[in-house]
N, C-alpha and C positions, 0 to 999 in steps of 0.2 A: 456489460459496461465497457466503454472504450477508455483509453488511457486518461483523457481529459476528465471524464466523469469520475474515475477512480481518484485522481489527484484532488478534485474538488471535494469529494466525499471525505477523504482523509483530512484535508485542510479544515473542513468544518468540525471534525472531531478534535483535531489537535489545537486549533485556534478558534474556539467557539465565540470569543468576544470580538473577533475581527469583523468589521462591517465591510460589505462588498467583497466577499471572499474570492469571487471570480477575478476581480481586478487585482486583488492582493497577490493571488497565485501568479497571475501573468506578470505583474511588476517585479516580483521577487524571483521569477523563473523557478518556481518550485515544481519538482517532478518526483513524486514518490514512486512512480512506475519505472523511472529511468535513472534516478540519481541515488547512489549509495549515501551521499552526504545527507539527503532528505529522509530516506527510509531506514538507514542504518541505526539511528538512535531508537527507533520504534522496534526494529528487530531485536536489539539488545534488551530494551525495557520489557517487551512482551515475551521474550525468550522464544522467538520464532526460529524453528529449525529450517534449513534449506539443503536440498540435495538434488543432484542431477538424476533424471529418470529418462527412459527411452523417448518420451514425448516432449522433453524440454526440462523444466525445473519444477520441483515440488516444494512447497512451503507447508509447514505444519505447526500447529500449536494446540495442545490438548487433543480434542477430537476433530478439530477443523483442519481441512486439507484443501490446498489450491494448487493447480498445475497451470503453468504459463510458459511462454517461450523464453522468458528471461527470469533470473532469480529475483530481481527487484520487483517485477510485476507480480510474480507468484507470492512474494512476501506482502505486497500491498493488498492483494486479493484476500489472503488469509487473515490479515489484520481486519479488513472490513467484515469478514465472516464472523470473527470472534466478537465484533461489535454489533452483530445482529443484522447486517446487510445481506440482502439476496444478491449474489454475484454469479 
């Protein structure tokens, strides 16, 4: 998944009643993969851990783990994993 697909998938989970989620994400400049303001509350609510690893950043929650080049993207990916998405 690229960053845009990740952002849209998370927006659909977080804002299920929003119509035209793609437009809403663009208009509100939401970026779960890049913005601490957007992903931070999810990290806290879901108790997602983040730590640096040799290949970038690792996020973890329960048995779900994701590695990415930034901590925000790793957290976004692990959130999708715990919600049942293939990433």
